[in-house]
SEKOLDO-678630 format. One record per residue (C-alpha): residue number from 1; residue in three letters; chain; z, y, x. Coordinates in steps of 0.001 Angstrom, whole numbers. Example, Ala and Ser with C-alpha at 12.3 -4.5 7.8 and 13.67 -1.06 7.14 Angstrom:
<pts>
+-----+------+-------+---------+---------+---------+
:  nr : rest : kette :      up :   north :    east :
+-----+------+-------+---------+---------+---------+
:   1 :  ALA :     A :    7800 :   -4500 :   12300 :
:   2 :  SER :     A :    7140 :   -1060 :   13670 :
+-----+------+-------+---------+---------+---------+
</pts>
This chain:
<pts>
+-----+------+-------+---------+---------+---------+
:  nr : rest : kette :      up :   north :    east :
+-----+------+-------+---------+---------+---------+
:   1 :  MET :     A :  -16138 :    8639 :   61878 :
:   2 :  PHE :     A :  -17116 :   11979 :   60379 :
:   3 :  TYR :     A :  -16869 :   12778 :   56710 :
:   4 :  ASP :     A :  -16412 :   15631 :   54251 :
:   5 :  GLU :     A :  -14485 :   15259 :   51038 :
:   6 :  ILE :     A :  -14864 :   17014 :   47733 :
:   7 :  SER :     A :  -12096 :   16281 :   45242 :
:   8 :  MET :     A :  -12305 :   16908 :   41528 :
:   9 :  ASN :     A :   -9479 :   17131 :   39024 :
:  10 :  VAL :     A :  -10559 :   15154 :   35979 :
:  11 :  PRO :     A :   -8333 :   15399 :   32886 :
:  12 :  GLN :     A :   -6798 :   12185 :   31634 :
:  13 :  ILE :     A :   -8598 :   10789 :   28585 :
:  14 :  SER :     A :   -6433 :    9322 :   25858 :
:  15 :  THR :     A :   -7621 :    6545 :   23597 :
:  16 :  ALA :     A :   -7172 :    8924 :   20652 :
:  17 :  MET :     A :   -9872 :   11164 :   22128 :
:  18 :  LEU :     A :  -12242 :    8205 :   22288 :
:  19 :  ALA :     A :  -11646 :    6910 :   18748 :
:  20 :  THR :     A :  -14596 :    7238 :   16412 :
:  21 :  SER :     A :  -15094 :    6340 :   12812 :
:  22 :  LEU :     A :  -18156 :    4611 :   11380 :
:  23 :  VAL :     A :  -18628 :    4256 :    7658 :
:  24 :  VAL :     A :  -21544 :    2189 :    6403 :
:  25 :  ASN :     A :  -22400 :    2131 :    2768 :
:  26 :  ALA :     A :  -24918 :    -629 :    2219 :
:  27 :  GLY :     A :  -26074 :   -1945 :   -1083 :
:  28 :  PRO :     A :  -26853 :   -5586 :   -1773 :
:  29 :  ARG :     A :  -28728 :   -7355 :    1029 :
:  30 :  VAL :     A :  -32457 :   -7693 :     457 :
:  31 :  ALA :     A :  -33963 :  -11040 :    1456 :
:  32 :  ASN :     A :  -36565 :  -10985 :    4251 :
:  33 :  THR :     A :  -39533 :  -13045 :    3088 :
:  34 :  SER :     A :  -41835 :  -12303 :    6034 :
:  35 :  ILE :     A :  -40003 :  -14320 :    8715 :
:  36 :  THR :     A :  -39816 :  -18100 :    8808 :
:  37 :  LEU :     A :  -37628 :  -19930 :   11283 :
:  38 :  PRO :     A :  -37555 :  -23643 :   12121 :
:  39 :  ASP :     A :  -34623 :  -25691 :   10860 :
:  40 :  THR :     A :  -33611 :  -26510 :   14443 :
:  41 :  PRO :     A :  -34258 :  -24454 :   17563 :
:  42 :  PRO :     A :  -36963 :  -25719 :   19940 :
:  43 :  ALA :     A :  -35841 :  -27783 :   22914 :
:  44 :  SER :     A :  -35565 :  -25780 :   26114 :
:  45 :  VAL :     A :  -34479 :  -26458 :   29646 :
:  46 :  ILE :     A :  -32781 :  -23880 :   31799 :
:  47 :  GLU :     A :  -32532 :  -24663 :   35460 :
:  48 :  VAL :     A :  -30612 :  -22736 :   38075 :
:  49 :  GLU :     A :  -31844 :  -22765 :   41640 :
:  50 :  ASN :     A :  -29933 :  -21504 :   44666 :
:  51 :  ALA :     A :  -32127 :  -18704 :   46041 :
:  52 :  PHE :     A :  -30308 :  -18663 :   49395 :
:  53 :  PRO :     A :  -29132 :  -22199 :   50261 :
:  54 :  GLY :     A :  -26632 :  -22180 :   53084 :
:  55 :  LEU :     A :  -25374 :  -18655 :   52315 :
:  56 :  SER :     A :  -22197 :  -17944 :   50405 :
:  57 :  PHE :     A :  -20836 :  -14703 :   48997 :
:  58 :  SER :     A :  -17383 :  -13568 :   47909 :
:  59 :  GLN :     A :  -17602 :  -12477 :   44271 :
:  60 :  PRO :     A :  -21009 :  -10733 :   44362 :
:  61 :  LEU :     A :  -21337 :   -7959 :   41774 :
:  62 :  SER :     A :  -24770 :   -6446 :   42381 :
:  63 :  LEU :     A :  -27965 :   -6941 :   44353 :
:  64 :  ARG :     A :  -30135 :   -4034 :   45503 :
:  65 :  SER :     A :  -33095 :   -3289 :   47735 :
:  66 :  PRO :     A :  -34285 :     128 :   48871 :
:  67 :  ARG :     A :  -37475 :    1349 :   47204 :
:  68 :  GLY :     A :  -40554 :    -180 :   48795 :
:  69 :  ASP :     A :  -38542 :   -2718 :   50810 :
:  70 :  SER :     A :  -39407 :   -6253 :   49715 :
:  71 :  GLN :     A :  -37714 :   -7992 :   52659 :
:  72 :  ARG :     A :  -34107 :   -6743 :   52702 :
:  73 :  LEU :     A :  -31520 :   -7440 :   50009 :
:  74 :  PHE :     A :  -28084 :   -5798 :   49903 :
:  75 :  ILE :     A :  -25248 :   -7592 :   48108 :
:  76 :  CYS :     A :  -22086 :   -5780 :   46902 :
:  77 :  GLU :     A :  -19078 :   -8036 :   47079 :
:  78 :  LYS :     A :  -15967 :   -7335 :   45036 :
:  79 :  THR :     A :  -13954 :   -7757 :   48239 :
:  80 :  SER :     A :  -15425 :   -4428 :   49470 :
:  81 :  ASP :     A :  -18113 :   -5815 :   51763 :
:  82 :  LEU :     A :  -21747 :   -4781 :   51609 :
:  83 :  GLU :     A :  -23741 :   -7736 :   52915 :
:  84 :  LEU :     A :  -27371 :   -7640 :   54049 :
:  85 :  ILE :     A :  -29999 :  -10372 :   53982 :
:  86 :  PRO :     A :  -32537 :   -8864 :   56417 :
:  87 :  LYS :     A :  -35449 :  -11132 :   55481 :
:  88 :  VAL :     A :  -35290 :  -12784 :   52068 :
:  89 :  THR :     A :  -38588 :  -14627 :   52649 :
:  90 :  ALA :     A :  -37377 :  -16356 :   55828 :
:  91 :  ALA :     A :  -37380 :  -20167 :   55817 :
:  92 :  SER :     A :  -33596 :  -20023 :   56403 :
:  93 :  PRO :     A :  -32342 :  -16571 :   55354 :
:  94 :  THR :     A :  -29299 :  -15198 :   57142 :
:  95 :  LYS :     A :  -26807 :  -12526 :   56169 :
:  96 :  SER :     A :  -24830 :   -9931 :   58085 :
:  97 :  LEU :     A :  -22073 :   -7506 :   57239 :
:  98 :  PHE :     A :  -23685 :   -4094 :   56713 :
:  99 :  LEU :     A :  -20587 :   -2109 :   55695 :
: 100 :  ASN :     A :  -16912 :   -3083 :   55568 :
: 101 :  LEU :     A :  -15322 :    -643 :   53106 :
: 102 :  ASP :     A :  -11971 :   -2403 :   53223 :
: 103 :  GLN :     A :  -11628 :   -1658 :   56944 :
: 104 :  ILE :     A :  -12758 :    1972 :   56553 :
: 105 :  VAL :     A :  -10574 :    2782 :   53525 :
: 106 :  ASN :     A :   -7461 :    1038 :   54853 :
: 107 :  ALA :     A :   -7780 :    2927 :   58173 :
: 108 :  ARG :     A :   -7248 :    6214 :   56307 :
: 109 :  ASN :     A :   -3694 :    7417 :   55965 :
: 110 :  GLY :     A :   -2249 :    6797 :   52505 :
: 111 :  GLU :     A :   -5236 :    4930 :   51071 :
: 112 :  GLU :     A :   -5937 :    1298 :   50478 :
: 113 :  SER :     A :   -8912 :    -597 :   49177 :
: 114 :  HIS :     A :   -8307 :   -1802 :   45621 :
: 115 :  THR :     A :  -10027 :   -5057 :   44645 :
: 116 :  ASN :     A :   -7784 :   -6379 :   41851 :
: 117 :  SER :     A :   -8926 :   -6932 :   38276 :
: 118 :  GLU :     A :  -12186 :   -5030 :   37678 :
: 119 :  SER :     A :  -12020 :   -3145 :   40976 :
: 120 :  GLY :     A :  -13745 :   -3422 :   44345 :
: 121 :  LEU :     A :  -17149 :   -2457 :   45677 :
: 122 :  LEU :     A :  -18977 :   -2076 :   42379 :
: 123 :  SER :     A :  -22467 :    -906 :   43291 :
: 124 :  VAL :     A :  -24832 :     525 :   45857 :
: 125 :  ALA :     A :  -27859 :    2756 :   45286 :
: 126 :  PHE :     A :  -30418 :    3928 :   47805 :
: 127 :  HIS :     A :  -31906 :    7390 :   48126 :
: 128 :  PRO :     A :  -35633 :    7342 :   47242 :
: 129 :  TYR :     A :  -36375 :    8193 :   50910 :
: 130 :  TYR :     A :  -33776 :    5850 :   52410 :
: 131 :  ALA :     A :  -36372 :    4453 :   54835 :
: 132 :  THR :     A :  -36616 :    7847 :   56554 :
: 133 :  ASN :     A :  -33288 :    9571 :   55829 :
: 134 :  GLY :     A :  -30785 :    6658 :   55778 :
: 135 :  HIS :     A :  -28854 :    7927 :   52712 :
: 136 :  PHE :     A :  -27258 :    5493 :   50288 :
: 137 :  PHE :     A :  -24438 :    5691 :   47743 :
: 138 :  THR :     A :  -21536 :    3399 :   46883 :
: 139 :  VAL :     A :  -19063 :    3222 :   44000 :
: 140 :  TYR :     A :  -15771 :    1540 :   44857 :
: 141 :  ASN :     A :  -12066 :    1611 :   44039 :
: 142 :  VAL :     A :   -9199 :    2929 :   46152 :
: 143 :  ARG :     A :   -5477 :    3375 :   45611 :
: 144 :  THR :     A :   -3720 :    6451 :   46925 :
: 145 :  GLY :     A :    -240 :    7654 :   46076 :
: 146 :  GLY :     A :     198 :    4736 :   43679 :
: 147 :  THR :     A :   -2805 :    5822 :   41576 :
: 148 :  ASP :     A :   -6101 :    3965 :   41333 :
: 149 :  TYR :     A :   -9338 :    5941 :   41714 :
: 150 :  GLN :     A :  -13046 :    5225 :   41644 :
: 151 :  ARG :     A :  -14919 :    6857 :   44483 :
: 152 :  LEU :     A :  -18583 :    7749 :   44651 :
: 153 :  SER :     A :  -19587 :    8242 :   48288 :
: 154 :  ARG :     A :  -22813 :    9148 :   50008 :
: 155 :  TRP :     A :  -23363 :    7407 :   53321 :
: 156 :  TYR :     A :  -25720 :    8382 :   56078 :
: 157 :  TYR :     A :  -26906 :    6187 :   58901 :
: 158 :  PRO :     A :  -28741 :    8422 :   61381 :
: 159 :  ASP :     A :  -30233 :    5369 :   63104 :
: 160 :  ILE :     A :  -30958 :    2819 :   60388 :
: 161 :  SER :     A :  -31302 :      64 :   62997 :
: 162 :  ASP :     A :  -27757 :     776 :   64318 :
: 163 :  THR :     A :  -25188 :     462 :   61531 :
: 164 :  SER :     A :  -22290 :    1293 :   63855 :
: 165 :  LEU :     A :  -23201 :    4981 :   63501 :
: 166 :  TYR :     A :  -22544 :    6471 :   60126 :
: 167 :  ASN :     A :  -21286 :    9516 :   58312 :
: 168 :  ARG :     A :  -19699 :    9468 :   54849 :
: 169 :  GLN :     A :  -19306 :   12270 :   52341 :
: 170 :  MET :     A :  -17172 :   11682 :   49286 :
: 171 :  ILE :     A :  -18882 :   13104 :   46226 :
: 172 :  LYS :     A :  -16430 :   12331 :   43399 :
: 173 :  PHE :     A :  -12870 :   11076 :   43275 :
: 174 :  ILE :     A :  -11893 :   10279 :   39674 :
: 175 :  PRO :     A :   -8922 :    8514 :   38090 :
: 176 :  TYR :     A :   -9676 :    4874 :   37357 :
: 177 :  LEU :     A :   -9567 :    4098 :   33626 :
: 178 :  GLU :     A :   -9698 :     361 :   32991 :
: 179 :  ASN :     A :  -10900 :   -1004 :   29649 :
: 180 :  ILE :     A :  -10615 :    2117 :   27510 :
+-----+------+-------+---------+---------+---------+
</pts>
C-alpha cells in the first residue's frame, strides 16, 4: 500500500467559542387570514419497500453513485466497510466489499478504526471524473494515541476493475468533536 499523509494542527474549539446569543423582539402575533386548514389531516398511507431483498447491511449511513453511473451503488457502513452493489437493476442484486477501512486502519501502527457512538465510515464522494481517474474520497474516524480523529482521505484505484490495487492520500486529520 502506498500513501502520503498531510497532517494539520487544528486548535481545540471550546463550547464558549461556539455560544451565540439571539434576541427576538416581536410584538403581538398577527392572525393569518389567508390560509385555511382542515380540522383533521387527510388520510395518507406510507409504505416501505425493501429495494434490495436478500441483501443486508451493517448500519448503513449513506448511499452514493459516481456521476453518470446509474448501475452501481456504494453503501457506507458504520462498521467501516464500503459495500458495492454492481448492478442495482439486476433481478437479484448482489453486493461485494469494495473497501475494508477497518482492516487498512488497524494494520497501521498505533491506529485503530473507531466505530463507537457517532463514529465509523461516515461518507464517500466521487471525483467528477471517477470513471476515468478512479479518485474517490472518504470521511471516517480513527483513534491514535488515545485521541479520536476524523480523517478525510482521497483514494485512487489505478485499475477501477481491480480493487486490490489502490493508493491513499490523507488530506485532513482533525480532532473529533462529538455533539458540540
